[in-house]
Gaussian input, Z-matrix of N, CA and C with variables (Angstrom, degrees):
# hf/3-21g

backbone

0 1
 N
 C     1     B1
 C     2     B2     1     A1
 N     3     B3     2     A2     1     D1
 C     4     B4     3     A3     2     D2
 C     5     B5     4     A4     3     D3
 N     6     B6     5     A5     4     D4
 C     7     B7     6     A6     5     D5
 C     8     B8     7     A7     6     D6
 N     9     B9     8     A8     7     D7
 C    10    B10     9     A9     8     D8
 C    11    B11    10    A10     9     D9
 N    12    B12    11    A11    10    D10
 C    13    B13    12    A12    11    D11
 C    14    B14    13    A13    12    D12
 N    15    B15    14    A14    13    D13
 C    16    B16    15    A15    14    D14
 C    17    B17    16    A16    15    D15
 N    18    B18    17    A17    16    D16
 C    19    B19    18    A18    17    D17
 C    20    B20    19    A19    18    D18
 N    21    B21    20    A20    19    D19
 C    22    B22    21    A21    20    D20
 C    23    B23    22    A22    21    D21
 N    24    B24    23    A23    22    D22
 C    25    B25    24    A24    23    D23
 C    26    B26    25    A25    24    D24
 N    27    B27    26    A26    25    D25
 C    28    B28    27    A27    26    D26
 C    29    B29    28    A28    27    D27
 N    30    B30    29    A29    28    D28
 C    31    B31    30    A30    29    D29
 C    32    B32    31    A31    30    D30
 N    33    B33    32    A32    31    D31
 C    34    B34    33    A33    32    D32
 C    35    B35    34    A34    33    D33
 N    36    B36    35    A35    34    D34
 C    37    B37    36    A36    35    D35
 C    38    B38    37    A37    36    D36
 N    39    B39    38    A38    37    D37
 C    40    B40    39    A39    38    D38
 C    41    B41    40    A40    39    D39
 N    42    B42    41    A41    40    D40
 C    43    B43    42    A42    41    D41
 C    44    B44    43    A43    42    D42
 N    45    B45    44    A44    43    D43
 C    46    B46    45    A45    44    D44
 C    47    B47    46    A46    45    D45
 N    48    B48    47    A47    46    D46
 C    49    B49    48    A48    47    D47
 C    50    B50    49    A49    48    D48
 N    51    B51    50    A50    49    D49
 C    52    B52    51    A51    50    D50
 C    53    B53    52    A52    51    D51
 N    54    B54    53    A53    52    D52
 C    55    B55    54    A54    53    D53
 C    56    B56    55    A55    54    D54
 N    57    B57    56    A56    55    D55
 C    58    B58    57    A57    56    D56
 C    59    B59    58    A58    57    D57
 N    60    B60    59    A59    58    D58
 C    61    B61    60    A60    59    D59
 C    62    B62    61    A61    60    D60
 N    63    B63    62    A62    61    D61
 C    64    B64    63    A63    62    D62
 C    65    B65    64    A64    63    D63
 N    66    B66    65    A65    64    D64
 C    67    B67    66    A66    65    D65
 C    68    B68    67    A67    66    D66
 N    69    B69    68    A68    67    D67
 C    70    B70    69    A69    68    D68
 C    71    B71    70    A70    69    D69
 N    72    B72    71    A71    70    D70
 C    73    B73    72    A72    71    D71
 C    74    B74    73    A73    72    D72
 N    75    B75    74    A74    73    D73
 C    76    B76    75    A75    74    D74
 C    77    B77    76    A76    75    D75
 N    78    B78    77    A77    76    D76
 C    79    B79    78    A78    77    D77
 C    80    B80    79    A79    78    D78
 N    81    B81    80    A80    79    D79
 C    82    B82    81    A81    80    D80
 C    83    B83    82    A82    81    D81
 N    84    B84    83    A83    82    D82
 C    85    B85    84    A84    83    D83
 C    86    B86    85    A85    84    D84
 N    87    B87    86    A86    85    D85
 C    88    B88    87    A87    86    D86
 C    89    B89    88    A88    87    D87
 N    90    B90    89    A89    88    D88
 C    91    B91    90    A90    89    D89
 C    92    B92    91    A91    90    D90
 N    93    B93    92    A92    91    D91
 C    94    B94    93    A93    92    D92
 C    95    B95    94    A94    93    D93
 N    96    B96    95    A95    94    D94
 C    97    B97    96    A96    95    D95
 C    98    B98    97    A97    96    D96
 N    99    B99    98    A98    97    D97
 C   100   B100    99    A99    98    D98
 C   101   B101   100   A100    99    D99
 N   102   B102   101   A101   100   D100
 C   103   B103   102   A102   101   D101
 C   104   B104   103   A103   102   D102
 N   105   B105   104   A104   103   D103
 C   106   B106   105   A105   104   D104
 C   107   B107   106   A106   105   D105
 N   108   B108   107   A107   106   D106
 C   109   B109   108   A108   107   D107
 C   110   B110   109   A109   108   D108
 N   111   B111   110   A110   109   D109
 C   112   B112   111   A111   110   D110
 C   113   B113   112   A112   111   D111
 N   114   B114   113   A113   112   D112
 C   115   B115   114   A114   113   D113
 C   116   B116   115   A115   114   D114
 N   117   B117   116   A116   115   D115
 C   118   B118   117   A117   116   D116
 C   119   B119   118   A118   117   D117
 N   120   B120   119   A119   118   D118
 C   121   B121   120   A120   119   D119
 C   122   B122   121   A121   120   D120
 N   123   B123   122   A122   121   D121
 C   124   B124   123   A123   122   D122
 C   125   B125   124   A124   123   D123
 N   126   B126   125   A125   124   D124
 C   127   B127   126   A126   125   D125
 C   128   B128   127   A127   126   D126
 N   129   B129   128   A128   127   D127
 C   130   B130   129   A129   128   D128
 C   131   B131   130   A130   129   D129
 N   132   B132   131   A131   130   D130
 C   133   B133   132   A132   131   D131
 C   134   B134   133   A133   132   D132
 N   135   B135   134   A134   133   D133
 C   136   B136   135   A135   134   D134
 C   137   B137   136   A136   135   D135
 N   138   B138   137   A137   136   D136
 C   139   B139   138   A138   137   D137
 C   140   B140   139   A139   138   D138
 N   141   B141   140   A140   139   D139
 C   142   B142   141   A141   140   D140
 C   143   B143   142   A142   141   D141
 N   144   B144   143   A143   142   D142
 C   145   B145   144   A144   143   D143
 C   146   B146   145   A145   144   D144
 N   147   B147   146   A146   145   D145
 C   148   B148   147   A147   146   D146
 C   149   B149   148   A148   147   D147
 N   150   B150   149   A149   148   D148
 C   151   B151   150   A150   149   D149
 C   152   B152   151   A151   150   D150
 N   153   B153   152   A152   151   D151
 C   154   B154   153   A153   152   D152
 C   155   B155   154   A154   153   D153
 N   156   B156   155   A155   154   D154
 C   157   B157   156   A156   155   D155
 C   158   B158   157   A157   156   D156
 N   159   B159   158   A158   157   D157
 C   160   B160   159   A159   158   D158
 C   161   B161   160   A160   159   D159
 N   162   B162   161   A161   160   D160
 C   163   B163   162   A162   161   D161
 C   164   B164   163   A163   162   D162
 N   165   B165   164   A164   163   D163
 C   166   B166   165   A165   164   D164
 C   167   B167   166   A166   165   D165
 N   168   B168   167   A167   166   D166
 C   169   B169   168   A168   167   D167
 C   170   B170   169   A169   168   D168
 N   171   B171   170   A170   169   D169
 C   172   B172   171   A171   170   D170
 C   173   B173   172   A172   171   D171
 N   174   B174   173   A173   172   D172
 C   175   B175   174   A174   173   D173
 C   176   B176   175   A175   174   D174
 N   177   B177   176   A176   175   D175
 C   178   B178   177   A177   176   D176
 C   179   B179   178   A178   177   D177
 N   180   B180   179   A179   178   D178
 C   181   B181   180   A180   179   D179
 C   182   B182   181   A181   180   D180
 N   183   B183   182   A182   181   D181
 C   184   B184   183   A183   182   D182
 C   185   B185   184   A184   183   D183
 N   186   B186   185   A185   184   D184
 C   187   B187   186   A186   185   D185
 C   188   B188   187   A187   186   D186
 N   189   B189   188   A188   187   D187
 C   190   B190   189   A189   188   D188
 C   191   B191   190   A190   189   D189
 N   192   B192   191   A191   190   D190
 C   193   B193   192   A192   191   D191
 C   194   B194   193   A193   192   D192
 N   195   B195   194   A194   193   D193
 C   196   B196   195   A195   194   D194
 C   197   B197   196   A196   195   D195
 N   198   B198   197   A197   196   D196
 C   199   B199   198   A198   197   D197
 C   200   B200   199   A199   198   D198
 N   201   B201   200   A200   199   D199
 C   202   B202   201   A201   200   D200
 C   203   B203   202   A202   201   D201
 N   204   B204   203   A203   202   D202
 C   205   B205   204   A204   203   D203
 C   206   B206   205   A205   204   D204
 N   207   B207   206   A206   205   D205
 C   208   B208   207   A207   206   D206
 C   209   B209   208   A208   207   D207
 N   210   B210   209   A209   208   D208
 C   211   B211   210   A210   209   D209
 C   212   B212   211   A211   210   D210
 N   213   B213   212   A212   211   D211
 C   214   B214   213   A213   212   D212
 C   215   B215   214   A214   213   D213
 N   216   B216   215   A215   214   D214
 C   217   B217   216   A216   215   D215
 C   218   B218   217   A217   216   D216
 N   219   B219   218   A218   217   D217
 C   220   B220   219   A219   218   D218
 C   221   B221   220   A220   219   D219
 N   222   B222   221   A221   220   D220
 C   223   B223   222   A222   221   D221
 C   224   B224   223   A223   222   D222
 N   225   B225   224   A224   223   D223
 C   226   B226   225   A225   224   D224
 C   227   B227   226   A226   225   D225
 N   228   B228   227   A227   226   D226
 C   229   B229   228   A228   227   D227
 C   230   B230   229   A229   228   D228
 N   231   B231   230   A230   229   D229
 C   232   B232   231   A231   230   D230
 C   233   B233   232   A232   231   D231
 N   234   B234   233   A233   232   D232
 C   235   B235   234   A234   233   D233
 C   236   B236   235   A235   234   D234
 N   237   B237   236   A236   235   D235
 C   238   B238   237   A237   236   D236
 C   239   B239   238   A238   237   D237
 N   240   B240   239   A239   238   D238
 C   241   B241   240   A240   239   D239
 C   242   B242   241   A241   240   D240
 N   243   B243   242   A242   241   D241
 C   244   B244   243   A243   242   D242
 C   245   B245   244   A244   243   D243
 N   246   B246   245   A245   244   D244
 C   247   B247   246   A246   245   D245
 C   248   B248   247   A247   246   D246
 N   249   B249   248   A248   247   D247
 C   250   B250   249   A249   248   D248
 C   251   B251   250   A250   249   D249
 N   252   B252   251   A251   250   D250
 C   253   B253   252   A252   251   D251
 C   254   B254   253   A253   252   D252
 N   255   B255   254   A254   253   D253
 C   256   B256   255   A255   254   D254
 C   257   B257   256   A256   255   D255
 N   258   B258   257   A257   256   D256
 C   259   B259   258   A258   257   D257
 C   260   B260   259   A259   258   D258
 N   261   B261   260   A260   259   D259
 C   262   B262   261   A261   260   D260
 C   263   B263   262   A262   261   D261
 N   264   B264   263   A263   262   D262
 C   265   B265   264   A264   263   D263
 C   266   B266   265   A265   264   D264
 N   267   B267   266   A266   265   D265
 C   268   B268   267   A267   266   D266
 C   269   B269   268   A268   267   D267
 N   270   B270   269   A269   268   D268
 C   271   B271   270   A270   269   D269
 C   272   B272   271   A271   270   D270
 N   273   B273   272   A272   271   D271
 C   274   B274   273   A273   272   D272
 C   275   B275   274   A274   273   D273
 N   276   B276   275   A275   274   D274
 C   277   B277   276   A276   275   D275
 C   278   B278   277   A277   276   D276
 N   279   B279   278   A278   277   D277
 C   280   B280   279   A279   278   D278
 C   281   B281   280   A280   279   D279
 N   282   B282   281   A281   280   D280
 C   283   B283   282   A282   281   D281
 C   284   B284   283   A283   282   D282
 N   285   B285   284   A284   283   D283
 C   286   B286   285   A285   284   D284
 C   287   B287   286   A286   285   D285
 N   288   B288   287   A287   286   D286
 C   289   B289   288   A288   287   D287
 C   290   B290   289   A289   288   D288
 N   291   B291   290   A290   289   D289
 C   292   B292   291   A291   290   D290
 C   293   B293   292   A292   291   D291
 N   294   B294   293   A293   292   D292
 C   295   B295   294   A294   293   D293
 C   296   B296   295   A295   294   D294
 N   297   B297   296   A296   295   D295
 C   298   B298   297   A297   296   D296
 C   299   B299   298   A298   297   D297
 N   300   B300   299   A299   298   D298
 C   301   B301   300   A300   299   D299
 C   302   B302   301   A301   300   D300
 N   303   B303   302   A302   301   D301
 C   304   B304   303   A303   302   D302
 C   305   B305   304   A304   303   D303
 N   306   B306   305   A305   304   D304
 C   307   B307   306   A306   305   D305
 C   308   B308   307   A307   306   D306
 N   309   B309   308   A308   307   D307
 C   310   B310   309   A309   308   D308
 C   311   B311   310   A310   309   D309
 N   312   B312   311   A311   310   D310
 C   313   B313   312   A312   311   D311
 C   314   B314   313   A313   312   D312
 N   315   B315   314   A314   313   D313
 C   316   B316   315   A315   314   D314
 C   317   B317   316   A316   315   D315
 N   318   B318   317   A317   316   D316
 C   319   B319   318   A318   317   D317
 C   320   B320   319   A319   318   D318
 N   321   B321   320   A320   319   D319
 C   322   B322   321   A321   320   D320
 C   323   B323   322   A322   321   D321
 N   324   B324   323   A323   322   D322
 C   325   B325   324   A324   323   D323
 C   326   B326   325   A325   324   D324
 N   327   B327   326   A326   325   D325
 C   328   B328   327   A327   326   D326
 C   329   B329   328   A328   327   D327
 N   330   B330   329   A329   328   D328
 C   331   B331   330   A330   329   D329
 C   332   B332   331   A331   330   D330
 N   333   B333   332   A332   331   D331
 C   334   B334   333   A333   332   D332
 C   335   B335   334   A334   333   D333
 N   336   B336   335   A335   334   D334
 C   337   B337   336   A336   335   D335
 C   338   B338   337   A337   336   D336

   B1=1.4584
   B2=1.5277
   B3=1.3049
   B4=1.4571
   B5=1.5258
   B6=1.3329
   B7=1.4629
   B8=1.5255
   B9=1.3307
   B10=1.4598
   B11=1.5305
   B12=1.3453
   B13=1.4629
   B14=1.5287
   B15=1.3183
   B16=1.4618
   B17=1.5250
   B18=1.2998
   B19=1.4608
   B20=1.5085
   B21=1.3223
   B22=1.4588
   B23=1.5247
   B24=1.3319
   B25=1.4627
   B26=1.5199
   B27=1.3171
   B28=1.4628
   B29=1.5175
   B30=1.3381
   B31=1.4607
   B32=1.5215
   B33=1.3286
   B34=1.4602
   B35=1.5224
   B36=1.3005
   B37=1.4595
   B38=1.5193
   B39=1.3258
   B40=1.4613
   B41=1.5253
   B42=1.3130
   B43=1.4526
   B44=1.5116
   B45=1.3089
   B46=1.4608
   B47=1.5186
   B48=1.3379
   B49=1.4574
   B50=1.5246
   B51=1.3175
   B52=1.4614
   B53=1.5175
   B54=1.3220
   B55=1.4614
   B56=1.5220
   B57=1.3329
   B58=1.4565
   B59=1.5167
   B60=1.3334
   B61=1.4630
   B62=1.5175
   B63=1.3163
   B64=1.4608
   B65=1.5231
   B66=1.3241
   B67=1.4600
   B68=1.5237
   B69=1.3120
   B70=1.4660
   B71=1.5248
   B72=1.3128
   B73=1.4648
   B74=1.5269
   B75=1.3328
   B76=1.4571
   B77=1.5316
   B78=1.3445
   B79=1.4601
   B80=1.5265
   B81=1.2996
   B82=1.4635
   B83=1.5264
   B84=1.3092
   B85=1.4567
   B86=1.5118
   B87=1.3325
   B88=1.4613
   B89=1.5264
   B90=1.3449
   B91=1.4621
   B92=1.5217
   B93=1.3254
   B94=1.4477
   B95=1.5207
   B96=1.3422
   B97=1.4550
   B98=1.5135
   B99=1.3341
   B100=1.4646
   B101=1.5184
   B102=1.3310
   B103=1.4641
   B104=1.5226
   B105=1.3318
   B106=1.4574
   B107=1.5191
   B108=1.3321
   B109=1.4618
   B110=1.5244
   B111=1.3093
   B112=1.4616
   B113=1.5364
   B114=1.3280
   B115=1.4690
   B116=1.5323
   B117=1.3323
   B118=1.4568
   B119=1.5181
   B120=1.3287
   B121=1.4714
   B122=1.5284
   B123=1.3462
   B124=1.4625
   B125=1.5208
   B126=1.3291
   B127=1.4678
   B128=1.5250
   B129=1.3283
   B130=1.4611
   B131=1.5167
   B132=1.3061
   B133=1.4625
   B134=1.5265
   B135=1.3378
   B136=1.4603
   B137=1.5349
   B138=1.3276
   B139=1.4638
   B140=1.5214
   B141=1.3153
   B142=1.4570
   B143=1.5327
   B144=1.3442
   B145=1.4744
   B146=1.5216
   B147=1.3289
   B148=1.4699
   B149=1.5331
   B150=1.3291
   B151=1.4616
   B152=1.5355
   B153=1.3215
   B154=1.4478
   B155=1.5215
   B156=1.3420
   B157=1.4595
   B158=1.5241
   B159=1.3344
   B160=1.4597
   B161=1.5261
   B162=1.3276
   B163=1.4584
   B164=1.5294
   B165=1.3302
   B166=1.4657
   B167=1.5211
   B168=1.3183
   B169=1.4616
   B170=1.5247
   B171=1.3240
   B172=1.4578
   B173=1.5228
   B174=1.3424
   B175=1.4586
   B176=1.5199
   B177=1.3299
   B178=1.4522
   B179=1.5203
   B180=1.3434
   B181=1.4583
   B182=1.5197
   B183=1.3163
   B184=1.4538
   B185=1.5049
   B186=1.3267
   B187=1.4554
   B188=1.5234
   B189=1.3286
   B190=1.4552
   B191=1.5229
   B192=1.3239
   B193=1.4588
   B194=1.5215
   B195=1.3213
   B196=1.4638
   B197=1.5222
   B198=1.3327
   B199=1.4708
   B200=1.5273
   B201=1.3204
   B202=1.4728
   B203=1.5278
   B204=1.3275
   B205=1.4622
   B206=1.5157
   B207=1.3186
   B208=1.4632
   B209=1.5225
   B210=1.3219
   B211=1.4652
   B212=1.5254
   B213=1.3353
   B214=1.4562
   B215=1.5220
   B216=1.3396
   B217=1.4599
   B218=1.5340
   B219=1.3252
   B220=1.4670
   B221=1.5235
   B222=1.3136
   B223=1.4544
   B224=1.5099
   B225=1.3238
   B226=1.4517
   B227=1.5190
   B228=1.3441
   B229=1.4533
   B230=1.5147
   B231=1.3364
   B232=1.4696
   B233=1.5252
   B234=1.3252
   B235=1.4599
   B236=1.5256
   B237=1.3260
   B238=1.4658
   B239=1.5193
   B240=1.3228
   B241=1.4641
   B242=1.5227
   B243=1.3347
   B244=1.4573
   B245=1.5305
   B246=1.3311
   B247=1.4637
   B248=1.5281
   B249=1.3393
   B250=1.4716
   B251=1.5308
   B252=1.3277
   B253=1.4709
   B254=1.5356
   B255=1.3398
   B256=1.4597
   B257=1.5231
   B258=1.3172
   B259=1.4630
   B260=1.5267
   B261=1.3407
   B262=1.4664
   B263=1.5265
   B264=1.3334
   B265=1.4553
   B266=1.5277
   B267=1.3188
   B268=1.4616
   B269=1.5182
   B270=1.3301
   B271=1.4662
   B272=1.5217
   B273=1.3258
   B274=1.4530
   B275=1.5216
   B276=1.3209
   B277=1.4616
   B278=1.5233
   B279=1.3322
   B280=1.4574
   B281=1.5220
   B282=1.3296
   B283=1.4650
   B284=1.5240
   B285=1.3321
   B286=1.4662
   B287=1.5245
   B288=1.3354
   B289=1.4660
   B290=1.5354
   B291=1.3225
   B292=1.4619
   B293=1.5221
   B294=1.3219
   B295=1.4648
   B296=1.5239
   B297=1.3352
   B298=1.4657
   B299=1.5238
   B300=1.3139
   B301=1.4629
   B302=1.5180
   B303=1.3451
   B304=1.4667
   B305=1.5213
   B306=1.3027
   B307=1.4605
   B308=1.5203
   B309=1.3225
   B310=1.4574
   B311=1.5224
   B312=1.3303
   B313=1.4617
   B314=1.5238
   B315=1.3417
   B316=1.4617
   B317=1.5175
   B318=1.3269
   B319=1.4637
   B320=1.5156
   B321=1.2939
   B322=1.4668
   B323=1.5239
   B324=1.3325
   B325=1.4558
   B326=1.5213
   B327=1.3051
   B328=1.4556
   B329=1.5196
   B330=1.3445
   B331=1.4568
   B332=1.5334
   B333=1.3256
   B334=1.4756
   B335=1.5159
   B336=1.2967
   B337=1.4794
   B338=1.5048
   A1=108.95
   A2=116.10
   A3=121.73
   A4=110.89
   A5=115.88
   A6=119.56
   A7=111.07
   A8=118.06
   A9=123.37
   A10=108.46
   A11=118.34
   A12=119.99
   A13=112.69
   A14=117.99
   A15=122.23
   A16=107.98
   A17=116.50
   A18=120.89
   A19=109.78
   A20=116.72
   A21=124.10
   A22=106.94
   A23=115.95
   A24=122.02
   A25=108.07
   A26=116.97
   A27=121.49
   A28=109.35
   A29=116.94
   A30=121.03
   A31=108.07
   A32=116.50
   A33=118.13
   A34=108.90
   A35=116.60
   A36=120.09
   A37=111.54
   A38=116.11
   A39=120.26
   A40=110.34
   A41=116.15
   A42=121.84
   A43=111.85
   A44=117.67
   A45=122.02
   A46=110.14
   A47=114.81
   A48=121.68
   A49=108.41
   A50=117.46
   A51=122.22
   A52=109.01
   A53=117.44
   A54=121.21
   A55=108.04
   A56=116.93
   A57=121.77
   A58=111.73
   A59=117.48
   A60=122.54
   A61=108.47
   A62=116.42
   A63=122.42
   A64=114.59
   A65=118.72
   A66=120.61
   A67=108.90
   A68=117.12
   A69=121.15
   A70=110.57
   A71=121.05
   A72=128.34
   A73=113.85
   A74=118.57
   A75=121.29
   A76=111.07
   A77=117.13
   A78=122.72
   A79=108.15
   A80=117.48
   A81=121.55
   A82=112.01
   A83=116.97
   A84=121.49
   A85=113.53
   A86=117.58
   A87=121.02
   A88=109.81
   A89=114.85
   A90=121.77
   A91=107.77
   A92=115.82
   A93=119.77
   A94=110.09
   A95=114.90
   A96=120.16
   A97=110.68
   A98=114.04
   A99=121.88
   A100=107.47
   A101=116.53
   A102=121.86
   A103=108.69
   A104=115.71
   A105=123.20
   A106=107.10
   A107=117.24
   A108=121.62
   A109=110.39
   A110=116.22
   A111=121.75
   A112=108.79
   A113=118.09
   A114=120.49
   A115=111.10
   A116=115.52
   A117=121.47
   A118=114.98
   A119=118.54
   A120=122.07
   A121=110.59
   A122=115.09
   A123=121.91
   A124=108.75
   A125=116.57
   A126=119.96
   A127=110.77
   A128=117.55
   A129=121.34
   A130=111.09
   A131=116.22
   A132=121.44
   A133=110.39
   A134=115.74
   A135=121.85
   A136=109.20
   A137=115.71
   A138=121.64
   A139=110.24
   A140=115.81
   A141=120.66
   A142=111.14
   A143=117.16
   A144=122.79
   A145=108.63
   A146=118.25
   A147=120.49
   A148=111.81
   A149=116.80
   A150=122.00
   A151=110.37
   A152=115.26
   A153=120.18
   A154=106.40
   A155=116.43
   A156=119.53
   A157=110.57
   A158=114.76
   A159=122.25
   A160=107.44
   A161=117.04
   A162=122.90
   A163=107.83
   A164=116.98
   A165=122.78
   A166=106.79
   A167=117.19
   A168=122.31
   A169=110.49
   A170=115.76
   A171=122.63
   A172=112.77
   A173=117.40
   A174=120.36
   A175=110.15
   A176=115.13
   A177=120.80
   A178=112.84
   A179=114.89
   A180=121.25
   A181=108.91
   A182=114.93
   A183=118.96
   A184=112.03
   A185=113.45
   A186=121.31
   A187=109.20
   A188=115.48
   A189=122.47
   A190=107.08
   A191=116.73
   A192=122.59
   A193=107.88
   A194=116.24
   A195=122.17
   A196=108.57
   A197=116.83
   A198=123.90
   A199=114.23
   A200=118.99
   A201=123.72
   A202=113.31
   A203=118.64
   A204=120.97
   A205=113.43
   A206=117.42
   A207=121.49
   A208=110.40
   A209=115.70
   A210=122.87
   A211=107.52
   A212=115.48
   A213=121.14
   A214=109.66
   A215=118.28
   A216=120.06
   A217=110.02
   A218=115.70
   A219=121.70
   A220=108.18
   A221=115.76
   A222=120.82
   A223=110.99
   A224=114.83
   A225=122.07
   A226=112.02
   A227=115.30
   A228=121.14
   A229=114.79
   A230=117.82
   A231=121.35
   A232=109.84
   A233=114.46
   A234=121.19
   A235=107.33
   A236=115.84
   A237=120.96
   A238=108.21
   A239=115.94
   A240=122.06
   A241=107.96
   A242=115.95
   A243=121.38
   A244=107.68
   A245=117.57
   A246=120.47
   A247=112.37
   A248=116.62
   A249=120.57
   A250=111.77
   A251=114.90
   A252=123.73
   A253=112.54
   A254=116.19
   A255=121.69
   A256=110.39
   A257=116.63
   A258=121.67
   A259=107.24
   A260=116.02
   A261=119.81
   A262=111.02
   A263=114.78
   A264=123.19
   A265=107.21
   A266=116.85
   A267=122.52
   A268=107.19
   A269=116.77
   A270=120.01
   A271=110.14
   A272=114.84
   A273=121.91
   A274=108.02
   A275=116.85
   A276=121.52
   A277=111.73
   A278=116.63
   A279=120.62
   A280=112.62
   A281=115.11
   A282=122.59
   A283=112.99
   A284=117.12
   A285=122.49
   A286=109.25
   A287=117.89
   A288=119.83
   A289=111.65
   A290=116.07
   A291=123.08
   A292=106.02
   A293=116.52
   A294=121.40
   A295=107.87
   A296=114.88
   A297=118.65
   A298=110.72
   A299=114.48
   A300=123.26
   A301=106.87
   A302=116.60
   A303=119.39
   A304=108.39
   A305=115.33
   A306=123.36
   A307=106.38
   A308=117.20
   A309=123.03
   A310=108.52
   A311=116.46
   A312=121.44
   A313=109.55
   A314=117.03
   A315=119.69
   A316=111.83
   A317=114.35
   A318=121.59
   A319=107.63
   A320=117.25
   A321=119.19
   A322=110.12
   A323=115.30
   A324=122.05
   A325=111.54
   A326=117.41
   A327=123.54
   A328=108.70
   A329=118.69
   A330=119.67
   A331=111.74
   A332=115.16
   A333=119.70
   A334=110.17
   A335=116.25
   A336=120.74
   A337=109.41
   D1=139.01
   D2=-178.13
   D3=-80.01
   D4=147.49
   D5=177.36
   D6=-85.45
   D7=-15.88
   D8=177.33
   D9=-101.94
   D10=161.80
   D11=179.07
   D12=-75.59
   D13=-1.54
   D14=178.72
   D15=-130.40
   D16=154.22
   D17=-178.49
   D18=-166.84
   D19=169.17
   D20=178.00
   D21=-125.52
   D22=138.30
   D23=177.83
   D24=-118.56
   D25=132.83
   D26=176.19
   D27=-82.73
   D28=130.09
   D29=173.63
   D30=-76.99
   D31=134.93
   D32=175.37
   D33=-88.20
   D34=169.09
   D35=179.11
   D36=-117.86
   D37=23.55
   D38=178.41
   D39=-82.54
   D40=167.32
   D41=178.88
   D42=-87.29
   D43=43.87
   D44=-178.04
   D45=-132.10
   D46=162.61
   D47=171.90
   D48=-66.90
   D49=143.05
   D50=176.33
   D51=-131.28
   D52=116.81
   D53=175.37
   D54=-73.98
   D55=133.04
   D56=-178.72
   D57=-108.97
   D58=-51.86
   D59=177.57
   D60=-120.94
   D61=131.06
   D62=-174.32
   D63=-89.11
   D64=-14.19
   D65=-171.10
   D66=93.08
   D67=-160.25
   D68=-177.67
   D69=-63.19
   D70=141.92
   D71=0.39
   D72=-87.99
   D73=1.76
   D74=-179.46
   D75=-64.74
   D76=-37.77
   D77=178.41
   D78=-131.24
   D79=-178.90
   D80=177.18
   D81=-83.82
   D82=8.77
   D83=179.31
   D84=139.28
   D85=-15.28
   D86=179.03
   D87=-70.03
   D88=138.70
   D89=173.94
   D90=-125.81
   D91=152.00
   D92=-177.99
   D93=-154.72
   D94=155.92
   D95=176.76
   D96=-161.83
   D97=165.89
   D98=176.75
   D99=-106.13
   D100=124.93
   D101=-177.97
   D102=-108.10
   D103=137.65
   D104=179.20
   D105=-125.07
   D106=112.53
   D107=-179.57
   D108=-113.83
   D109=124.06
   D110=174.98
   D111=-69.78
   D112=158.40
   D113=176.81
   D114=-53.26
   D115=135.64
   D116=179.24
   D117=84.21
   D118=-5.89
   D119=-178.33
   D120=-96.29
   D121=161.55
   D122=177.93
   D123=-134.40
   D124=159.30
   D125=179.20
   D126=-78.78
   D127=-23.21
   D128=-179.06
   D129=104.39
   D130=133.45
   D131=-177.91
   D132=-64.24
   D133=133.36
   D134=179.54
   D135=-156.64
   D136=169.47
   D137=-178.71
   D138=-108.00
   D139=147.90
   D140=173.93
   D141=-74.48
   D142=-13.68
   D143=-175.84
   D144=51.12
   D145=-128.99
   D146=-177.23
   D147=-92.74
   D148=25.99
   D149=178.49
   D150=-112.68
   D151=154.92
   D152=166.11
   D153=-104.73
   D154=153.13
   D155=-173.72
   D156=-136.10
   D157=140.40
   D158=175.47
   D159=-119.82
   D160=131.95
   D161=175.92
   D162=-113.50
   D163=129.70
   D164=178.50
   D165=-117.98
   D166=112.69
   D167=-174.35
   D168=-88.68
   D169=122.37
   D170=-175.79
   D171=-95.70
   D172=-34.61
   D173=179.73
   D174=-159.88
   D175=161.21
   D176=177.97
   D177=86.54
   D178=-172.10
   D179=178.24
   D180=-145.20
   D181=150.16
   D182=-177.35
   D183=-166.50
   D184=-157.96
   D185=-175.14
   D186=-141.86
   D187=136.74
   D188=174.42
   D189=-103.47
   D190=117.46
   D191=178.66
   D192=-98.56
   D193=124.33
   D194=179.54
   D195=-111.65
   D196=118.66
   D197=173.88
   D198=49.68
   D199=39.12
   D200=178.90
   D201=59.42
   D202=13.88
   D203=-175.98
   D204=-121.74
   D205=-55.92
   D206=-174.20
   D207=-98.11
   D208=133.91
   D209=176.61
   D210=-118.28
   D211=117.74
   D212=-177.21
   D213=-115.14
   D214=132.59
   D215=177.36
   D216=-70.99
   D217=136.25
   D218=177.96
   D219=-135.31
   D220=164.62
   D221=177.74
   D222=160.10
   D223=-171.74
   D224=-175.62
   D225=-46.68
   D226=130.87
   D227=178.16
   D228=85.72
   D229=4.86
   D230=179.66
   D231=-116.75
   D232=156.04
   D233=169.33
   D234=-125.44
   D235=158.45
   D236=175.95
   D237=-136.49
   D238=137.58
   D239=174.85
   D240=-108.41
   D241=134.40
   D242=179.04
   D243=-125.06
   D244=117.66
   D245=-176.68
   D246=-73.57
   D247=168.39
   D248=177.71
   D249=-57.53
   D250=153.22
   D251=174.84
   D252=61.10
   D253=39.30
   D254=-178.95
   D255=-119.81
   D256=123.16
   D257=175.26
   D258=-80.70
   D259=133.32
   D260=-176.41
   D261=-155.13
   D262=167.34
   D263=177.35
   D264=-152.94
   D265=150.53
   D266=175.20
   D267=-120.51
   D268=130.60
   D269=178.08
   D270=-128.24
   D271=149.72
   D272=177.79
   D273=-90.84
   D274=113.28
   D275=179.81
   D276=-104.21
   D277=3.21
   D278=-177.01
   D279=-98.82
   D280=-170.84
   D281=-178.69
   D282=-98.81
   D283=-6.55
   D284=-179.23
   D285=-121.61
   D286=165.50
   D287=177.80
   D288=-57.27
   D289=141.90
   D290=172.49
   D291=-100.43
   D292=117.40
   D293=-176.44
   D294=-120.56
   D295=130.16
   D296=179.16
   D297=-149.87
   D298=160.18
   D299=175.37
   D300=-106.35
   D301=131.89
   D302=171.18
   D303=-108.02
   D304=146.80
   D305=176.90
   D306=-132.89
   D307=119.38
   D308=-176.83
   D309=-117.99
   D310=130.02
   D311=-179.96
   D312=-130.56
   D313=137.34
   D314=178.91
   D315=-71.52
   D316=150.57
   D317=174.24
   D318=-127.53
   D319=175.40
   D320=174.24
   D321=-99.93
   D322=18.19
   D323=-178.61
   D324=-66.95
   D325=133.17
   D326=176.42
   D327=-112.36
   D328=143.72
   D329=179.81
   D330=-63.53
   D331=150.80
   D332=177.48
   D333=-65.11
   D334=142.47
   D335=-179.73
   D336=-96.79

């Protein structure tokens, strides 16, 4: 944890997940990490709950599945925004590793009743 309110984190180049931002008290609630997916692998379906999420794709190619319905192509040079309360998954459909940064921030959004 940094002693100042600002800091720099070095991205590693290993084939592993790397946590970048831990959330409170390191940030005001934002969390972030570097994801490394081998060809044919997926991050696993999950919900954003009351968070919004930004994905920044650094290399590779894949697919963003939204709520078992929409399939969007993603990969190097693209970003994806996922709103609160959205079920999603990212899969590597290419021949090389799919590497991306996720950034998750809390909102005060409540699900529709």
